[in-house]
C-alpha positions in Angstrom: 24.5 -7.4 19.3 23.2 -8.6 22.6 26.1 -10.4 24.4 23.7 -13.1 25.6 23.8 -14.5 22.0 26.7 -16.4 20.4 26.9 -16.1 16.6 28.0 -18.7 14.1 28.3 -18.2 10.4 27.3 -21.3 8.4 28.0 -22.0 4.7 24.7 -22.6 2.9 21.4 -24.0 4.1 22.8 -27.4 4.7 24.6 -26.0 7.7 21.3 -25.7 9.6 18.9 -28.5 10.4 15.7 -28.1 8.4 13.4 -28.7 11.4 15.2 -26.1 13.5 15.1 -23.5 10.6 11.4 -24.1 9.9 10.6 -23.7 13.7 12.1 -20.2 13.6 10.1 -19.4 10.5 6.9 -20.6 12.2 7.7 -18.4 15.2 8.2 -15.3 13.0 5.0 -13.5 12.4 4.0 -13.3 8.7 6.7 -15.7 7.5 6.0 -16.8 3.9 6.6 -20.0 2.1 9.7 -18.4 0.6 11.5 -18.6 3.9 10.9 -22.3 4.3 14.1 -24.4 4.4 12.8 -26.5 1.4 12.5 -23.4 -0.8 15.9 -22.0 0.0 17.7 -25.3 0.0 16.2 -26.1 -3.5 17.8 -23.0 -4.9 21.2 -24.3 -3.7 20.7 -28.0 -4.5 19.6 -27.2 -8.1 22.7 -25.0 -8.5 20.5 -21.9 -9.2 21.8 -19.8 -6.2 25.4 -20.9 -5.6 28.8 -19.2 -5.7 29.2 -20.2 -9.4 26.1 -18.1 -10.3 27.2 -15.2 -8.1 25.2 -16.2 -4.9 27.3 -17.4 -2.0 25.0 -18.2 0.9 26.1 -17.3 4.4 23.9 -18.3 7.3 24.3 -16.2 10.5 22.8 -18.1 13.5 22.4 -16.8 17.0 22.5 -19.2 19.9 21.5 -18.5 23.5 23.4 -19.5 26.6 21.7 -22.9 26.6 22.9 -23.5 23.0 19.4 -23.3 21.5 19.0 -21.6 18.1 17.4 -18.2 18.7 17.5 -16.5 15.3 18.9 -17.1 11.7 18.8 -15.8 8.2 20.5 -16.3 4.8 22.6 -13.4 3.5 24.2 -13.7 0.1 27.7 -12.5 -0.9 26.8 -11.3 -4.4 29.1 -10.8 -7.3 26.5 -9.0 -9.4 23.1 -7.3 -9.0 20.9 -9.7 -11.0 17.8 -11.4 -9.7 17.1 -8.8 -7.0 14.3 -6.6 -8.4 15.6 -3.5 -6.5 18.0 -2.0 -8.9 21.4 -0.6 -7.7 23.4 -0.5 -11.0 24.0 3.2 -10.7 25.4 2.6 -7.2 27.9 0.1 -8.6 28.9 2.6 -11.3 29.5 5.3 -8.7 31.8 3.0 -6.7 33.7 2.1 -9.9 34.1 5.7 -10.9 35.6 6.4 -7.4 38.0 3.4 -7.8 36.2 1.3 -5.2 34.9 -2.2 -5.8 31.2 -2.6 -5.3 31.2 -6.4 -5.4 31.1 -8.5 -3.4 28.2 -6.9 -1.5 25.9 -8.6 1.0 22.2 -9.1 0.2 19.4 -10.2 2.6 16.7 -11.4 0.3 15.2 -14.5 -1.2 16.9 -15.0 -4.6 14.8 -14.2 -7.7 11.7 -13.6 -5.5 10.4 -10.0 -5.0 7.9 -11.0 -2.3 7.5 -8.9 0.9 7.9 -10.8 4.2 10.2 -11.2 7.2 13.8 -11.8 6.4 15.1 -12.0 10.0 13.8 -15.3 11.5 13.7 -15.7 15.2 11.9 -17.0 18.2 11.0 -13.5 19.5 11.5 -9.8 18.4 14.6 -9.4 20.6 16.4 -12.2 18.9 15.4 -11.0 15.5 16.6 -7.4 16.3 19.9 -8.8 17.6 20.3 -10.7 14.3 20.2 -7.3 12.4 23.0 -6.1 14.6 25.0 -9.3 13.8 24.5 -8.7 10.1 25.9 -5.1 10.4 28.9 -6.4 12.3 29.4 -9.0 9.6 29.3 -6.4 6.8 31.9 -4.2 8.6 34.2 -7.1 9.4 34.0 -8.5 5.9 34.8 -5.0 4.5 32.2 -5.3 1.8 30.9 -2.2 0.0 27.3 -2.5 1.2 24.5 -4.5 2.8 21.0 -4.6 1.3 17.8 -5.9 2.9 15.0 -6.2 0.5 11.1 -6.4 0.7 11.0 -6.0 4.5 8.2 -6.0 6.9 7.3 -2.7 8.6 8.8 -4.0 11.8 12.1 -4.9 10.2 12.2 -1.6 8.3 11.8 0.3 11.6 14.7 -1.6 13.1 16.8 -0.8 10.1 16.0 2.9 10.2 16.7 3.0 13.9 20.1 1.5 13.1 20.9 4.3 10.6 20.2 2.4 7.4 18.8 4.2 4.3 15.3 3.4 3.2 14.1 2.9 -0.3 10.6 2.3 -1.8 9.5 0.4 -4.9 6.0 -0.3 -6.3 4.3 -3.7 -7.0 0.7 -4.5 -7.9 -1.5 -6.7 -5.8 -5.1 -7.8 -5.8 -7.0 -7.9 -2.5 -10.3 -9.4 -1.8 -13.0 -6.8 -0.8 -14.7 -6.5 2.5 -17.5 -7.7 2.3 -15.9 -10.2 -0.1 -16.7 -10.6 -3.8 -18.5 -14.0 -4.0 -17.2 -14.8 -7.5 -15.2 -13.5 -10.4 -18.3 -11.9 -12.0 -18.8 -9.9 -8.9 -15.2 -8.7 -9.0 -15.6 -7.7 -12.6 -18.7 -5.8 -11.7 -16.7 -3.7 -9.3 -14.4 -2.4 -12.0 -14.7 0.9 -13.7 -16.8 0.7 -16.9 -13.9 0.8 -19.4 -11.8 -1.7 -17.4 -14.8 -4.0 -17.0 -15.5 -3.9 -20.7 -11.9 -4.5 -21.7 -11.5 -7.4 -19.4 -14.6 -9.2 -20.7 -13.5 -8.6 -24.3 -10.0 -10.0 -23.6 -11.4 -13.2 -21.9 -14.0 -13.6 -24.7 -11.3 -13.4 -27.4 -9.2 -16.0 -25.7 -12.2 -18.4 -25.5 -13.1 -17.7 -29.2 -9.5 -18.6 -30.2 -10.2 -22.1 -29.1 -7.9 -22.1 -26.1 -8.8 -24.6 -23.4 -7.4 -24.2 -19.8 -6.9 -26.7 -17.1 -5.5 -26.5 -13.6 -3.0 -28.9 -12.0 -2.5 -28.6 -8.3 0.1 -30.2 -6.0 1.1 -33.7 -7.0 -1.1 -33.5 -10.1 1.9 -31.7 -11.6 3.8 -34.8 -12.8 7.1 -35.1 -14.6 5.7 -34.4 -18.1 3.9 -31.3 -16.8 7.1 -30.0 -15.2 9.0 -30.6 -18.5 6.3 -28.8 -20.4 6.3 -25.8 -18.1 10.1 -25.5 -18.2 10.1 -25.6 -22.0 7.5 -22.8 -22.1 9.5 -20.8 -19.4 12.8 -21.2 -21.2 11.5 -20.4 -24.6 9.9 -17.1 -23.4 13.2 -16.1 -21.8 15.0 -16.9 -25.0 12.6 -14.8 -27.0 13.6 -11.9 -24.9 17.3 -12.6 -25.3 18.0 -13.7 -21.8 18.6 -16.8 -19.7 16.2 -18.0 -16.9 17.4 -18.0 -13.3 15.7 -21.3 -12.5 15.9 -24.8 -14.0 14.0 -28.0 -14.2 15.8 -29.5 -11.2 14.6 -26.6 -9.0 11.0 -27.0 -10.0 11.1 -30.8 -9.6 12.4 -30.3 -6.1 9.6 -27.9 -5.3 7.1 -30.5 -6.6 8.6 -33.1 -4.2 9.0 -30.9 -1.1 6.2 -28.3 -1.3 3.4 -29.7 -3.5 0.7 -27.9 -1.4 2.1 -24.6 -2.5 1.9 -25.2 -6.3 -0.7 -24.5 -8.9 0.1 -24.9 -12.6 -2.3 -23.4 -15.2 -2.0 -25.0 -18.6 -3.4 -23.7 -21.9 -3.9 -25.9 -24.9 -4.9 -25.1 -28.5 -6.3 -27.8 -30.8 -5.1 -30.5 -28.4 -1.6 -29.1 -28.1 -0.3 -27.6 -24.8 1.0 -24.2 -25.7 1.5 -22.1 -22.5 1.7 -22.4 -18.7 1.8 -20.2 -15.7 3.0 -21.3 -12.2 1.2 -19.8 -9.3 2.6 -20.2 -5.8 0.2 -20.6 -2.9 0.6 -19.8 0.7 -2.6 -21.3 2.3 -1.7 -20.2 5.8 -1.5 -16.6 4.8 -4.4 -16.9 2.2 -2.0 -15.4 -0.4 -1.2 -16.5 -3.9 1.8 -15.3 -6.0 2.0 -15.0 -9.8 5.6 -15.9 -10.4 6.5 -17.8 -13.6 5.0 -18.0 -17.1 6.0 -19.1 -20.6 4.5 -20.0 -24.0 5.5 -22.1 -27.0 3.3 -20.3 -29.3 1.9 -16.7 -29.4 -1.8 -16.5 -28.7 -3.2 -13.0 -28.4 -4.1 -12.0 -24.8 -3.3 -15.5 -23.4 -0.7 -14.0 -21.1 -3.4 -11.9 -19.3 -5.7 -14.9 -19.1 -3.1 -17.3 -17.5 -1.2 -14.8 -15.4 -4.1 -12.6 -14.0 -7.7 -13.7 -14.8 -7.5 -17.4 -14.2 -5.4 -17.0 -11.0 -7.8 -14.3 -9.7 -10.8 -16.6 -10.4 -9.0 -19.4 -8.5 -8.4 -17.1 -5.6 -12.0 -16.2 -5.4 -13.1 -19.8 -5.7 -10.6 -21.0 -3.0 -10.8 -18.2 -0.5 -7.4 -16.7 -1.1 -7.4 -13.0 0.0 -4.4 -11.6 -1.8 -2.8 -12.2 -5.2 0.6 -10.6 -5.7 1.3 -9.9 -9.3 5.1 -9.4 -8.9 7.4 -6.5 -9.6 6.8 -3.7 -12.0 4.0 -3.3 -14.6 1.4 -0.6 -14.3 -0.6 -2.5 -17.0 -1.6 -4.8 -14.1 -3.9 -2.0 -12.8 -6.2 -2.6 -15.8 -6.6 -6.2 -14.6 -7.8 -5.1 -11.1 -4.5 -5.1 -9.2 -3.6 -2.1 -7.1 -0.3 -0.4 -6.5 1.5 -1.4 -3.3 4.6 0.2 -1.7 7.4 -2.2 -0.8 10.4 -1.1 1.2 14.1 -2.0 1.5 17.0 -0.8 3.7 20.6 -0.2 2.7 24.0 0.3 4.4 26.9 1.6 2.4 30.4 1.5 3.9 32.1 4.5 2.1 30.9 7.7 3.9 31.1 10.0 0.8 29.2 7.6 -1.4 26.7 6.9 1.5 25.9 10.7 1.6 25.5 10.9 -2.1 23.2 7.8 -2.2 21.2 9.2 0.7 20.6 12.4 -1.3 19.6 10.4 -4.3 17.2 8.3 -2.3 15.6 11.5 -1.0 14.9 12.7 -4.5 13.8 9.3 -5.6 11.4 9.1 -2.7 9.8 12.4 -3.7 9.3 11.1 -7.2 7.9 7.8 -5.9 5.4 9.7 -3.8 4.3 11.6 -6.9 4.0 8.4 -8.9 1.9 6.8 -6.2 -0.4 9.8 -6.1 -0.8 9.7 -9.9 -1.6 6.0 -9.7 -4.2 6.6 -7.0 -6.0 8.9 -9.5 -6.4 6.0 -11.9 -7.5 3.1 -9.8 -9.5 0.5 -11.7 -12.2 -0.1 -9.1 -15.2 2.1 -8.4 -14.5 3.9 -5.2 -17.3 2.2 -3.3 -15.9 -1.2 -4.4 -12.3 -0.7 -3.3 -11.1 -3.4 -0.9 -10.2 -2.5 2.6 -7.4 -4.2 4.5 -8.8 -5.9 7.7 -8.6 -3.7 10.8 -7.1 -0.6 9.2 -6.3 1.0 5.9 -2.7 -0.3 5.6 -0.5 1.9 3.5 1.4 -1.0 1.9 -1.8 -2.7 0.7 -3.9 0.1 -0.7 -2.0 3.0 -2.4 
């Protein structure tokens, strides 16, 4: 780390002034809503990401000679590998077989949020790069098994590779507005391949014919009863899959108070009864929307696709949002017009022998990932002449 910076390690987001933190986020190119102090603090204050749940937040802060905050991030000491979306269970097993503890490990990521964006916040690239060095120093001094940095920007990934960290790729599915833009949802449907276009129209028609009515609640229109409805739907859907949700009503209420401009709740009703919801997160500055949470009190065929893909895409086209991120996993999303996107992470492992074995594994995994992306490219849902182009250049991470 540059000796011009002094490092302090805080305990939790409360150790950093919100305005100072958000100023660093604003100075960091491409910073998303998920790096806002309000989002990260809500995870702590609602007891969703706290030591009791296996997330101990450490906040490395770099200060310059004048005592000004130059860079900061939140790194979590983790007691498990849940809520990350980049899976390392086999790495934990390998450590255990060798008689070495894998936990605690250090994780630089937004809890429960597989969204690509800068993780190292700073007033300039030099301060942000120095923060990466501070993280590696912290990992070595703490004698943890590993350090993991997930869903990084290209710039951060390059810094990590230059520092000797191992790279890993995963696939997500995103929708991007075309250039020139589709003026409405019907124009977007018209750009799909014939079989995809036919299927999408059939699915929307069946939902309408079932009697479902849909309404949108945005920002402060999402009142206390609406949040309670959403959480009932969200929790029931998790329970039906035999698991517990990561987030709770207190977390969502805090978001509603602190970040209303980032929230869209889509509610479906049947015969006057609310039966399902999806929560879409909005980043107006980036013109991006994120499909993140869904739940239903009653099964209605095809309603999941309507609330989680078709209605959000229609909203994006109406409101000028250019990207809709459909979240981790799920090649079925391609049939709904979302395209495969490569997301990258970086990893440092302390034990040299295991580091070499994991590096070899990642080489093989990378080859398979390349083959998977090539296969997905052969089955894109859009007609070739209608495929969206990223502004300025065909960016690898946006159109694969």
